[in-house]
MMTF fields as JSON, N, C-alpha, C and O atoms, coordinates in Angstrom:
{
  "mmtfVersion": "1.0.0",
  "mmtfProducer": "UNKNOWN",
  "numBonds": 507,
  "numAtoms": 508,
  "numGroups": 127,
  "numChains": 1,
  "numModels": 1,
  "chainsPerModel": [1],
  "groupsPerChain": [127],
  "chainIdList": ["A"],
  "bondAtomList": [4, 2, 8, 6, 12, 10, 16, 14, 20, 18, 24, 22, 28, 26, 32, 30, 36, 34, 40, 38, 44, 42, 48, 46, 52, 50, 56, 54, 60, 58, 64, 62, 68, 66, 72, 70, 76, 74, 80, 78, 84, 82, 88, 86, 92, 90, 96, 94, 100, 98, 104, 102, 108, 106, 112, 110, 116, 114, 120, 118, 124, 122, 128, 126, 132, 130, 136, 134, 140, 138, 144, 142, 148, 146, 152, 150, 156, 154, 160, 158, 164, 162, 168, 166, 172, 170, 176, 174, 180, 178, 184, 182, 188, 186, 192, 190, 196, 194, 200, 198, 204, 202, 208, 206, 212, 210, 216, 214, 220, 218, 224, 222, 228, 226, 232, 230, 236, 234, 240, 238, 244, 242, 248, 246, 252, 250, 256, 254, 260, 258, 264, 262, 268, 266, 272, 270, 276, 274, 280, 278, 284, 282, 288, 286, 292, 290, 296, 294, 300, 298, 304, 302, 308, 306, 312, 310, 316, 314, 320, 318, 324, 322, 328, 326, 332, 330, 336, 334, 340, 338, 344, 342, 348, 346, 352, 350, 356, 354, 360, 358, 364, 362, 368, 366, 372, 370, 376, 374, 380, 378, 384, 382, 388, 386, 392, 390, 396, 394, 400, 398, 404, 402, 408, 406, 412, 410, 416, 414, 420, 418, 424, 422, 428, 426, 432, 430, 436, 434, 440, 438, 444, 442, 448, 446, 452, 450, 456, 454, 460, 458, 464, 462, 468, 466, 472, 470, 476, 474, 480, 478, 484, 482, 488, 486, 492, 490, 496, 494, 500, 498, 504, 502],
  "bondOrderList": [1, 1, 1, 1, 1, 1, 1, 1, 1, 1, 1, 1, 1, 1, 1, 1, 1, 1, 1, 1, 1, 1, 1, 1, 1, 1, 1, 1, 1, 1, 1, 1, 1, 1, 1, 1, 1, 1, 1, 1, 1, 1, 1, 1, 1, 1, 1, 1, 1, 1, 1, 1, 1, 1, 1, 1, 1, 1, 1, 1, 1, 1, 1, 1, 1, 1, 1, 1, 1, 1, 1, 1, 1, 1, 1, 1, 1, 1, 1, 1, 1, 1, 1, 1, 1, 1, 1, 1, 1, 1, 1, 1, 1, 1, 1, 1, 1, 1, 1, 1, 1, 1, 1, 1, 1, 1, 1, 1, 1, 1, 1, 1, 1, 1, 1, 1, 1, 1, 1, 1, 1, 1, 1, 1, 1, 1],
  "groupList": [{"groupName": "MET", "atomNameList": ["N", "CA", "C", "O"], "elementList": ["N", "C", "C", "O"], "formalChargeList": [0, 0, 0, 0], "bondAtomList": [1, 0, 2, 1, 3, 2], "bondOrderList": [1, 1, 2], "singleLetterCode": "M", "chemCompType": "L-PEPTIDE LINKING"}, {"groupName": "PHE", "atomNameList": ["N", "CA", "C", "O"], "elementList": ["N", "C", "C", "O"], "formalChargeList": [0, 0, 0, 0], "bondAtomList": [1, 0, 2, 1, 3, 2], "bondOrderList": [1, 1, 2], "singleLetterCode": "F", "chemCompType": "L-PEPTIDE LINKING"}, {"groupName": "ASP", "atomNameList": ["N", "CA", "C", "O"], "elementList": ["N", "C", "C", "O"], "formalChargeList": [0, 0, 0, 0], "bondAtomList": [1, 0, 2, 1, 3, 2], "bondOrderList": [1, 1, 2], "singleLetterCode": "D", "chemCompType": "L-PEPTIDE LINKING"}, {"groupName": "GLU", "atomNameList": ["N", "CA", "C", "O"], "elementList": ["N", "C", "C", "O"], "formalChargeList": [0, 0, 0, 0], "bondAtomList": [1, 0, 2, 1, 3, 2], "bondOrderList": [1, 1, 2], "singleLetterCode": "E", "chemCompType": "L-PEPTIDE LINKING"}, {"groupName": "LYS", "atomNameList": ["N", "CA", "C", "O"], "elementList": ["N", "C", "C", "O"], "formalChargeList": [0, 0, 0, 0], "bondAtomList": [1, 0, 2, 1, 3, 2], "bondOrderList": [1, 1, 2], "singleLetterCode": "K", "chemCompType": "L-PEPTIDE LINKING"}, {"groupName": "LEU", "atomNameList": ["N", "CA", "C", "O"], "elementList": ["N", "C", "C", "O"], "formalChargeList": [0, 0, 0, 0], "bondAtomList": [1, 0, 2, 1, 3, 2], "bondOrderList": [1, 1, 2], "singleLetterCode": "L", "chemCompType": "L-PEPTIDE LINKING"}, {"groupName": "THR", "atomNameList": ["N", "CA", "C", "O"], "elementList": ["N", "C", "C", "O"], "formalChargeList": [0, 0, 0, 0], "bondAtomList": [1, 0, 2, 1, 3, 2], "bondOrderList": [1, 1, 2], "singleLetterCode": "T", "chemCompType": "L-PEPTIDE LINKING"}, {"groupName": "ALA", "atomNameList": ["N", "CA", "C", "O"], "elementList": ["N", "C", "C", "O"], "formalChargeList": [0, 0, 0, 0], "bondAtomList": [1, 0, 2, 1, 3, 2], "bondOrderList": [1, 1, 2], "singleLetterCode": "A", "chemCompType": "L-PEPTIDE LINKING"}, {"groupName": "ILE", "atomNameList": ["N", "CA", "C", "O"], "elementList": ["N", "C", "C", "O"], "formalChargeList": [0, 0, 0, 0], "bondAtomList": [1, 0, 2, 1, 3, 2], "bondOrderList": [1, 1, 2], "singleLetterCode": "I", "chemCompType": "L-PEPTIDE LINKING"}, {"groupName": "ASN", "atomNameList": ["N", "CA", "C", "O"], "elementList": ["N", "C", "C", "O"], "formalChargeList": [0, 0, 0, 0], "bondAtomList": [1, 0, 2, 1, 3, 2], "bondOrderList": [1, 1, 2], "singleLetterCode": "N", "chemCompType": "L-PEPTIDE LINKING"}, {"groupName": "VAL", "atomNameList": ["N", "CA", "C", "O"], "elementList": ["N", "C", "C", "O"], "formalChargeList": [0, 0, 0, 0], "bondAtomList": [1, 0, 2, 1, 3, 2], "bondOrderList": [1, 1, 2], "singleLetterCode": "V", "chemCompType": "L-PEPTIDE LINKING"}, {"groupName": "HIS", "atomNameList": ["N", "CA", "C", "O"], "elementList": ["N", "C", "C", "O"], "formalChargeList": [0, 0, 0, 0], "bondAtomList": [1, 0, 2, 1, 3, 2], "bondOrderList": [1, 1, 2], "singleLetterCode": "H", "chemCompType": "L-PEPTIDE LINKING"}, {"groupName": "CYS", "atomNameList": ["N", "CA", "C", "O"], "elementList": ["N", "C", "C", "O"], "formalChargeList": [0, 0, 0, 0], "bondAtomList": [1, 0, 2, 1, 3, 2], "bondOrderList": [1, 1, 2], "singleLetterCode": "C", "chemCompType": "L-PEPTIDE LINKING"}, {"groupName": "ARG", "atomNameList": ["N", "CA", "C", "O"], "elementList": ["N", "C", "C", "O"], "formalChargeList": [0, 0, 0, 0], "bondAtomList": [1, 0, 2, 1, 3, 2], "bondOrderList": [1, 1, 2], "singleLetterCode": "R", "chemCompType": "L-PEPTIDE LINKING"}, {"groupName": "GLY", "atomNameList": ["N", "CA", "C", "O"], "elementList": ["N", "C", "C", "O"], "formalChargeList": [0, 0, 0, 0], "bondAtomList": [1, 0, 2, 1, 3, 2], "bondOrderList": [1, 1, 2], "singleLetterCode": "G", "chemCompType": "PEPTIDE LINKING"}, {"groupName": "TYR", "atomNameList": ["N", "CA", "C", "O"], "elementList": ["N", "C", "C", "O"], "formalChargeList": [0, 0, 0, 0], "bondAtomList": [1, 0, 2, 1, 3, 2], "bondOrderList": [1, 1, 2], "singleLetterCode": "Y", "chemCompType": "L-PEPTIDE LINKING"}, {"groupName": "SER", "atomNameList": ["N", "CA", "C", "O"], "elementList": ["N", "C", "C", "O"], "formalChargeList": [0, 0, 0, 0], "bondAtomList": [1, 0, 2, 1, 3, 2], "bondOrderList": [1, 1, 2], "singleLetterCode": "S", "chemCompType": "L-PEPTIDE LINKING"}, {"groupName": "PRO", "atomNameList": ["N", "CA", "C", "O"], "elementList": ["N", "C", "C", "O"], "formalChargeList": [0, 0, 0, 0], "bondAtomList": [1, 0, 2, 1, 3, 2], "bondOrderList": [1, 1, 2], "singleLetterCode": "P", "chemCompType": "L-PEPTIDE LINKING"}, {"groupName": "TRP", "atomNameList": ["N", "CA", "C", "O"], "elementList": ["N", "C", "C", "O"], "formalChargeList": [0, 0, 0, 0], "bondAtomList": [1, 0, 2, 1, 3, 2], "bondOrderList": [1, 1, 2], "singleLetterCode": "W", "chemCompType": "L-PEPTIDE LINKING"}, {"groupName": "GLN", "atomNameList": ["N", "CA", "C", "O"], "elementList": ["N", "C", "C", "O"], "formalChargeList": [0, 0, 0, 0], "bondAtomList": [1, 0, 2, 1, 3, 2], "bondOrderList": [1, 1, 2], "singleLetterCode": "Q", "chemCompType": "L-PEPTIDE LINKING"}],
  "groupTypeList": [0, 1, 2, 3, 4, 5, 6, 7, 8, 7, 9, 7, 5, 10, 3, 11, 12, 13, 9, 14, 6, 3, 7, 3, 14, 5, 7, 6, 8, 15, 7, 3, 2, 12, 10, 16, 10, 3, 7, 7, 4, 0, 3, 3, 14, 14, 0, 14, 17, 10, 1, 3, 14, 13, 2, 7, 8, 4, 7, 4, 11, 3, 18, 18, 2, 7, 9, 6, 3, 10, 11, 3, 1, 6, 10, 2, 14, 17, 1, 0, 11, 14, 11, 2, 13, 1, 14, 10, 8, 1, 16, 8, 2, 10, 6, 0, 4, 2, 16, 14, 19, 13, 0, 17, 0, 4, 3, 5, 14, 8, 15, 6, 10, 19, 2, 14, 4, 8, 10, 13, 3, 3, 1, 15, 1, 16, 7],
  "groupIdList": [1, 2, 3, 4, 5, 6, 7, 8, 9, 10, 11, 12, 13, 14, 15, 16, 17, 18, 19, 20, 21, 22, 23, 24, 25, 26, 27, 28, 29, 30, 31, 32, 33, 34, 35, 36, 37, 38, 39, 40, 41, 42, 43, 44, 45, 46, 47, 48, 49, 50, 51, 52, 53, 54, 55, 56, 57, 58, 59, 60, 61, 62, 63, 64, 65, 66, 67, 68, 69, 70, 71, 72, 73, 74, 75, 76, 77, 78, 79, 80, 81, 82, 83, 84, 85, 86, 87, 88, 89, 90, 91, 92, 93, 94, 95, 96, 97, 98, 99, 100, 101, 102, 103, 104, 105, 106, 107, 108, 109, 110, 111, 112, 113, 114, 115, 116, 117, 118, 119, 120, 121, 122, 123, 124, 125, 126, 127],
  "secStructList": [7, 7, 7, 2, 2, 2, 2, 2, 2, 2, 2, 2, 2, 2, 2, 2, 2, 2, 2, 6, 7, 6, 2, 2, 2, 2, 2, 2, 2, 3, 3, 3, 3, 3, 3, 3, 3, 7, 1, 1, 7, 5, 6, 6, 6, 6, 5, 7, 1, 7, 7, 7, 6, 6, 2, 2, 2, 2, 2, 2, 2, 2, 6, 2, 2, 2, 2, 3, 3, 3, 3, 3, 3, 7, 7, 7, 7, 7, 7, 7, 5, 6, 6, 6, 3, 3, 3, 3, 3, 3, 7, 3, 3, 3, 3, 3, 6, 6, 6, 6, 3, 3, 3, 3, 7, 7, 3, 3, 3, 3, 3, 3, 3, 7, 1, 1, 1, 3, 3, 3, 3, 3, 3, 3, 7, 7, 7],
  "xCoordList": [35.191, 34.442, 33.633, 32.845, 33.423, 32.571, 32.009, 32.867, 30.557, 29.566, 30.173, 30.266, 30.476, 31.075, 30.458, 31.198, 29.254, 28.064, 28.5, 28.687, 28.687, 28.897, 30.71, 30.912, 31.109, 32.867, 32.568, 33.081, 31.984, 32.288, 31.499, 31.91, 30.473, 29.704, 30.859, 30.95, 31.788, 32.054, 33.29, 33.769, 33.977, 35.45, 34.766, 35.46, 33.412, 33.36, 33.196, 34.062, 32.009, 32.011, 33.749, 33.904, 34.802, 35.883, 36.706, 37.23, 36.358, 37.004, 36.264, 36.733, 35.078, 34.395, 35.09, 35.81, 34.874, 35.362, 36.92, 37.006, 38.203, 39.277, 39.146, 39.543, 38.253, 38.176, 37.711, 37.629, 37.485, 36.573, 35.265, 34.734, 34.802, 33.113, 32.34, 31.225, 32.113, 30.818, 29.439, 28.628, 29.148, 27.705, 27.46, 26.518, 28.607, 28.285, 28.138, 27.341, 28.576, 28.628, 27.411, 26.801, 26.721, 25.605, 24.215, 23.54, 24.323, 23.759, 23.596, 22.646, 24.63, 24.918, 24.904, 24.663, 25.161, 25.546, 24.757, 24.979, 23.674, 23.122, 21.402, 20.912, 20.74, 19.318, 18.744, 19.383, 17.434, 16.726, 16.019, 15.89, 15.625, 15.291, 15.905, 15.294, 17.876, 18.284, 18.751, 18.544, 19.04, 19.284, 20.797, 21.801, 20.845, 22.409, 22.242, 21.718, 22.968, 22.642, 23.816, 24.973, 23.645, 25.228, 25.087, 24.06, 26.465, 26.727, 25.871, 25.275, 25.789, 24.676, 24.239, 24.332, 23.703, 23.094, 23.864, 24.553, 24.123, 25.019, 24.677, 24.181, 25.267, 24.576, 25.003, 24.551, 26.394, 27.046, 25.867, 26.099, 24.687, 24.167, 23.085, 22.622, 22.588, 21.316, 20.228, 19.032, 21.656, 20.359, 20.69, 21.662, 19.927, 20.254, 19.49, 18.628, 19.992, 21.031, 20.304, 20.374, 19.926, 19.272, 18.628, 17.912, 19.03, 18.571, 18.224, 19.084, 16.896, 16.042, 16.176, 15.797, 16.874, 16.695, 17.432, 16.99, 18.358, 18.989, 18.793, 19.94, 18.145, 18.463, 18.804, 19.557, 18.36, 18.639, 20.041, 20.767, 20.642, 21.865, 22.626, 23.803, 22.031, 23.043, 22.855, 23.558, 22.167, 22.233, 23.24, 24.225, 22.804, 24.026, 25.931, 26.895, 25.873, 27.272, 27.319, 28.184, 26.391, 26.458, 26.841, 27.414, 26.261, 26.556, 27.897, 28.753, 28.118, 29.413, 30.246, 31.236, 30.388, 31.379, 31.163, 31.894, 30.162, 30.329, 30.751, 31.002, 30.807, 30.789, 32.362, 32.898, 32.872, 34.517, 35.162, 34.805, 36.619, 37.974, 38.694, 38.95, 38.976, 39.107, 41.05, 41.569, 41.546, 43.289, 43.699, 44.796, 43.059, 43.51, 42.795, 41.997, 42.177, 41.346, 41.711, 42.12, 41.581, 42.31, 41.747, 41.924, 40.976, 40.233, 41.193, 42.156, 40.476, 41.073, 40.034, 39.383, 39.751, 39.004, 38.786, 39.303, 37.958, 36.756, 36.959, 37.836, 36.241, 36.111, 35.312, 35.096, 35.025, 34.029, 33.628, 34.499, 32.412, 31.652, 29.987, 28.875, 30.473, 29.314, 28.498, 28.956, 27.169, 27.179, 26.593, 26.751, 25.978, 25.649, 26.194, 25.745, 27.148, 27.494, 29.274, 30.111, 29.318, 30.95, 31.973, 31.046, 32.749, 32.926, 34.135, 35.137, 33.908, 35.084, 35.874, 35.188, 36.992, 37.062, 38.08, 39.267, 37.62, 37.443, 38.608, 38.259, 39.709, 40.482, 41.004, 42.016, 39.736, 39.948, 40.76, 40.353, 41.492, 42.24, 41.086, 40.969, 40.244, 39.095, 38.934, 38.785, 38.927, 38.519, 37.149, 36.638, 36.758, 34.777, 35.246, 36.142, 34.323, 34.816, 34.125, 34.698, 32.796, 32.063, 32.714, 32.675, 33.417, 34.391, 35.871, 36.58, 36.102, 37.652, 38.515, 39.656, 37.829, 37.897, 38.729, 38.318, 40.045, 40.786, 40.516, 40.396, 40.224, 39.745, 40.485, 40.311, 41.193, 41.286, 40.468, 40.435, 39.406, 38.571, 38.694, 39.799, 38.003, 38.035, 37.272, 36.726, 36.328, 35.146, 34.737, 35.049, 34.153, 33.841, 32.378, 31.359, 32.431, 31.497, 30.847, 31.56, 29.667, 29.138, 28.155, 27.378, 28.269, 27.519, 26.356, 26.918, 24.871, 24.439, 23.861, 23.196, 24.217, 23.564, 22.849, 22.994, 21.807, 20.69, 20.305, 20.064, 20.341, 19.91, 20.587, 20.111, 22.071, 22.949, 23.072, 23.322, 22.906, 22.729, 22.733, 22.197, 23.591, 24.048, 22.341, 21.65, 21.945, 20.745, 20.57, 19.956, 21.479, 22.076, 23.259, 23.976, 23.729, 24.647, 25.327, 24.608, 26.003, 25.799, 27.46, 28.398, 27.613, 28.535, 29.374, 28.678, 30.129, 30.721, 32.194, 33.152, 31.749, 33.13, 34.446, 34.247, 35.582, 36.223, 35.328, 34.501, 35.791, 35.835, 36.77, 36.474],
  "yCoordList": [103.016, 104.063, 104.509, 104.85, 104.764, 105.193, 104.053, 103.343, 103.452, 102.703, 101.788, 102.563, 100.897, 99.787, 100.366, 100.71, 100.484, 100.688, 101.957, 102.161, 102.912, 104.429, 104.017, 104.2, 103.772, 103.626, 102.848, 103.378, 101.919, 101.678, 102.151, 101.929, 102.741, 103.654, 105.002, 105.421, 105.741, 106.675, 106.8, 107.758, 105.059, 104.683, 104.273, 104.646, 103.506, 103.319, 104.747, 104.956, 106.055, 106.734, 107.759, 108.474, 107.459, 108.173, 106.979, 107.103, 106.018, 104.931, 105.523, 106.295, 105.008, 105.783, 107.035, 106.868, 108.235, 108.99, 109.129, 109.667, 108.597, 108.277, 107.604, 108.167, 105.69, 105.425, 105.793, 105.181, 107.336, 107.454, 106.934, 107.211, 106.015, 104.705, 105.903, 105.441, 107.11, 107.475, 107.015, 106.525, 107.083, 106.62, 105.276, 105.226, 104.165, 103.088, 103.486, 102.704, 104.578, 105.107, 105.112, 104.297, 106.232, 106.999, 105.484, 105.471, 104.385, 103.889, 102.368, 101.79, 102.369, 101.607, 101.932, 101.219, 102.997, 103.645, 105.053, 105.787, 105.265, 106.406, 105.92, 105.085, 106.476, 106.47, 106.512, 106.983, 105.968, 107.124, 108.188, 109.131, 108.362, 109.69, 110.736, 111.652, 110.682, 111.232, 113.194, 113.8, 113.373, 115.094, 115.723, 115.066, 116.216, 116.689, 118.407, 118.965, 118.996, 120.578, 121.173, 120.886, 121.737, 122.497, 124.111, 124.551, 124.599, 126.106, 127.205, 127.946, 127.336, 128.227, 127.266, 126.075, 128.459, 127.661, 127.654, 128.666, 126.288, 126.439, 127.264, 126.883, 128.604, 129.313, 129.314, 129.874, 128.028, 128.454, 127.033, 126.732, 126.163, 124.737, 125.809, 126.05, 126.419, 127.282, 126.041, 125.905, 125.274, 124.424, 124.361, 124.93, 123.75, 123.534, 125.086, 125.676, 125.453, 124.229, 123.151, 123.23, 122.602, 121.34, 120.882, 121.437, 119.367, 118.295, 117.275, 116.486, 116.893, 115.369, 114.228, 114.004, 113.291, 112.216, 111.27, 111.289, 110.573, 110.171, 110.245, 110.297, 110.261, 110.829, 111.951, 112.198, 112.828, 114.706, 114.469, 114.872, 113.945, 113.739, 113.074, 113.31, 112.502, 112.061, 112.941, 112.962, 113.338, 114.544, 115.527, 115.917, 115.833, 117.196, 115.977, 116.223, 115.323, 114.555, 114.73, 115.312, 114.181, 114.279, 115.584, 115.71, 116.415, 118.032, 117.907, 117.402, 118.049, 118.493, 118.017, 118.743, 116.365, 115.856, 116.08, 115.657, 116.725, 117.141, 118.702, 119.339, 119.243, 120.631, 121.046, 121.929, 120.592, 120.348, 119.622, 118.666, 120.151, 119.387, 119.116, 120.159, 118.195, 118.055, 117.97, 117.078, 118.847, 118.056, 117.627, 117.106, 117.781, 117.346, 117.121, 118.034, 116.15, 115.808, 114.956, 113.801, 115.452, 114.636, 114.67, 115.684, 113.744, 113.685, 112.989, 112.227, 113.597, 113.535, 113.59, 114.616, 112.262, 111.858, 110.117, 109.529, 109.348, 110.482, 110.794, 110.203, 111.708, 112.291, 111.985, 113.048, 111.131, 110.756, 111.915, 112.604, 112.027, 112.547, 112.21, 112.525, 111.342, 110.887, 109.8, 109.084, 109.657, 108.127, 108.029, 106.943, 109.188, 109.202, 110.182, 110.177, 110.904, 111.75, 111.834, 111.803, 111.943, 112.296, 113.576, 114.231, 113.978, 115.027, 114.678, 114.017, 115.107, 114.743, 115.951, 116.912, 116.059, 117.115, 117.253, 117.228, 117.431, 117.783, 119.19, 120.296, 119.148, 119.45, 119.295, 118.693, 120.235, 120.346, 121.215, 122.377, 121.054, 121.638, 121.677, 120.784, 122.609, 122.36, 123.358, 124.439, 123.183, 124.464, 124.169, 123.05, 124.919, 124.999, 125.264, 126.054, 124.295, 124.146, 125.45, 125.946, 126.294, 126.961, 128.138, 128.975, 128.43, 129.582, 129.709, 130.71, 128.716, 128.209, 128.95, 129.337, 128.889, 129.58, 128.295, 127.221, 128.389, 127.208, 127.787, 129.01, 126.767, 127.319, 125.974, 124.819, 126.26, 125.695, 126.205, 127.347, 124.688, 124.575, 123.692, 123.161, 123.492, 123.411, 123.362, 124.108, 122.129, 121.602, 120.845, 119.656, 121.363, 120.348, 119.764, 120.446, 118.266, 117.96, 116.956, 115.964, 116.945, 116.177, 115.949, 116.542, 114.425, 113.626, 113.104, 113.316, 112.471, 111.962, 110.761, 110.549, 109.889, 108.475, 107.737, 107.624, 107.188, 106.745, 105.191, 104.999, 104.344, 102.937, 102.263, 101.395, 102.748, 102.138, 102.662, 101.919, 103.949, 104.597, 106.516, 107.347, 106.297, 108.239, 109.01, 108.528, 110.125, 110.29, 111.542, 111.74, 112.611, 113.814, 114.226, 113.958, 115.099, 115.933, 117.306, 118.017, 117.854, 119.286, 119.491, 118.907, 120.299, 121.031, 122.098, 122.901, 122.696, 124.281, 124.14, 123.369, 125.509, 125.942, 127.256, 128.363, 126.564, 128.163, 129.336, 129.27, 130.672, 131.775, 132.719, 133.546],
  "zCoordList": [137.36, 137.427, 137.249, 138.131, 135.639, 134.609, 134.111, 133.586, 134.054, 133.332, 132.08, 131.129, 131.813, 130.722, 129.473, 128.552, 129.389, 128.532, 128.037, 126.837, 129.034, 128.907, 127.752, 126.552, 128.221, 127.813, 126.488, 125.503, 126.291, 125.34, 124.086, 122.947, 124.325, 123.473, 123.301, 122.147, 124.416, 123.657, 123.014, 122.406, 123.368, 122.879, 121.335, 120.389, 120.956, 119.524, 118.825, 117.976, 119.056, 118.498, 118.035, 117.045, 119.155, 118.781, 117.287, 116.18, 118.175, 116.958, 115.683, 114.847, 115.736, 114.465, 113.784, 112.8, 114.298, 113.901, 113.204, 112.1, 113.924, 113.737, 112.342, 111.321, 112.347, 111.549, 109.714, 108.649, 110.309, 108.894, 108.342, 107.266, 109.426, 109.662, 110.01, 109.768, 110.403, 111.177, 110.502, 111.288, 109.477, 109.032, 110.169, 110.961, 110.024, 110.78, 111.958, 112.476, 112.995, 114.016, 114.093, 114.785, 113.242, 113.079, 113.773, 114.802, 112.553, 112.296, 114.022, 114.549, 114.17, 115.761, 117.029, 118.002, 116.974, 118.401, 118.732, 119.695, 117.582, 117.996, 118.166, 117.405, 119.094, 118.72, 117.303, 116.362, 117.178, 115.763, 116.421, 115.641, 117.293, 117.622, 118.122, 118.672, 117.9, 118.757, 118.208, 117.157, 118.776, 118.294, 117.82, 118.094, 117.545, 117.408, 117.053, 116.089, 118.351, 118.321, 117.417, 117.726, 116.656, 116.011, 117.29, 117.807, 117.436, 118.075, 117.565, 118.346, 116.223, 115.327, 114.151, 113.852, 113.64, 111.987, 111.218, 111.087, 110.211, 109.569, 107.939, 106.879, 108.467, 107.546, 105.306, 104.307, 105.737, 104.397, 103.846, 102.675, 104.511, 103.946, 104.159, 103.044, 104.918, 105.532, 106.563, 106.823, 106.912, 107.981, 109.674, 110.172, 110.265, 112.048, 112.532, 111.881, 113.642, 114.444, 115.158, 116.385, 114.887, 115.589, 114.649, 113.815, 114.882, 113.949, 114.279, 114.671, 114.26, 114.55, 113.895, 112.746, 114.837, 114.282, 113.205, 112.056, 113.463, 112.595, 110.85, 110.406, 110.097, 109.231, 109.003, 108.061, 109.758, 109.798, 110.084, 109.175, 111.053, 111.419, 109.979, 109.709, 109.415, 108.466, 107.042, 106.032, 107.229, 105.884, 106.241, 105.614, 107.338, 107.459, 107.434, 106.709, 108.005, 107.682, 105.568, 104.913, 105.172, 103.87, 102.889, 101.807, 103.782, 103.389, 104.177, 103.451, 104.774, 105.216, 104.684, 104.591, 103.936, 103.194, 101.495, 100.599, 101.397, 99.485, 99.566, 98.542, 100.8, 100.486, 100.86, 100.19, 101.615, 102.328, 101.764, 101.075, 102.091, 101.931, 103.382, 103.983, 103.889, 105.132, 104.631, 103.96, 105.06, 105.527, 106.818, 107.019, 107.479, 109.069, 109.532, 109.318, 110.42, 111.287, 112.663, 112.539, 113.763, 115.083, 116.115, 116.789, 116.581, 117.594, 119.252, 119.333, 120.195, 121.41, 122.156, 122.353, 122.729, 123.837, 123.704, 122.754, 124.769, 125.208, 126.456, 127.087, 126.995, 127.682, 129.391, 129.972, 129.929, 130.357, 131.499, 132.032, 131.763, 132.601, 133.277, 132.853, 134.645, 134.835, 134.227, 133.336, 134.749, 134.688, 132.762, 132.203, 131.967, 131.163, 129.864, 128.718, 130.336, 129.278, 129.313, 130.215, 127.973, 128.012, 127.029, 126.554, 126.712, 125.677, 124.554, 124.825, 123.581, 122.372, 121.906, 121.559, 121.846, 121.105, 120.116, 120.441, 118.647, 117.585, 117.069, 117.482, 116.351, 115.728, 114.296, 113.936, 113.243, 111.931, 110.864, 110.87, 110.216, 108.857, 107.936, 107.097, 108.017, 106.406, 105.794, 106.363, 104.152, 103.383, 102.952, 102.987, 102.668, 102.314, 100.761, 100.463, 99.597, 98.322, 97.859, 96.889, 98.397, 97.342, 97.566, 96.665, 98.763, 98.779, 98.762, 98.66, 98.859, 98.63, 100.371, 100.624, 100.815, 102.594, 102.854, 102.417, 103.65, 104.548, 105.445, 105.367, 107.224, 108.305, 109.143, 108.753, 110.151, 111.36, 112.291, 112.749, 112.686, 113.83, 115.209, 115.317, 116.025, 117.234, 117.125, 116.312, 118.094, 118.119, 119.738, 119.791, 120.885, 121.656, 121.616, 121.722, 121.429, 121.257, 122.313, 122.463, 123.1, 124.199, 123.689, 122.941, 124.44, 123.97, 125.241, 126.316, 125.497, 125.946, 125.551, 124.537, 126.564, 126.278, 127.456, 128.673, 126.251, 127.42, 126.633, 125.441, 127.599, 126.935, 126.045, 125.314, 126.075, 125.572, 124.257, 123.307, 124.128, 122.233, 122.867, 123.6, 122.064, 122.035, 121.596, 120.698, 122.343, 122.047, 121.274, 120.225, 122.287, 121.915, 121.988, 122.952, 120.759, 120.723, 120.87, 120.169, 121.222, 121.232, 120.639, 121.18, 119.599, 119.473, 119.827, 119.206, 120.217, 121.024, 120.607, 120.661, 120.099, 118.788, 119.556, 120.056, 119.357, 119.665, 119.088, 118.178, 120.023, 119.068, 118.657, 117.794]
}
């Protein structure tokens, strides 16, 4: 029903997220010039909302890892769409280290794939 390459990339992303190997996934399944778009500017880090290129996305991940304590993290999906996109739902229970604020978060990631690599990711948060 869906393109095998798209399905393979989607499943690989989900497995990297579940296994904590996101850095490996970024290096192998993302295009060098990929773009990541957050729902809003990351006020705590003064970054974003747009991150251009793998290095910028890697820096965003490193900031997140250094500034949060994740208590629980679940991944639902992938949910396939057409010939070039898929979605993933992330549920996170996290404490921001600087403020000590603990909060549950749920976000939807929409990924676009071209030529066998993720070229764009967009994140949507529950209000």
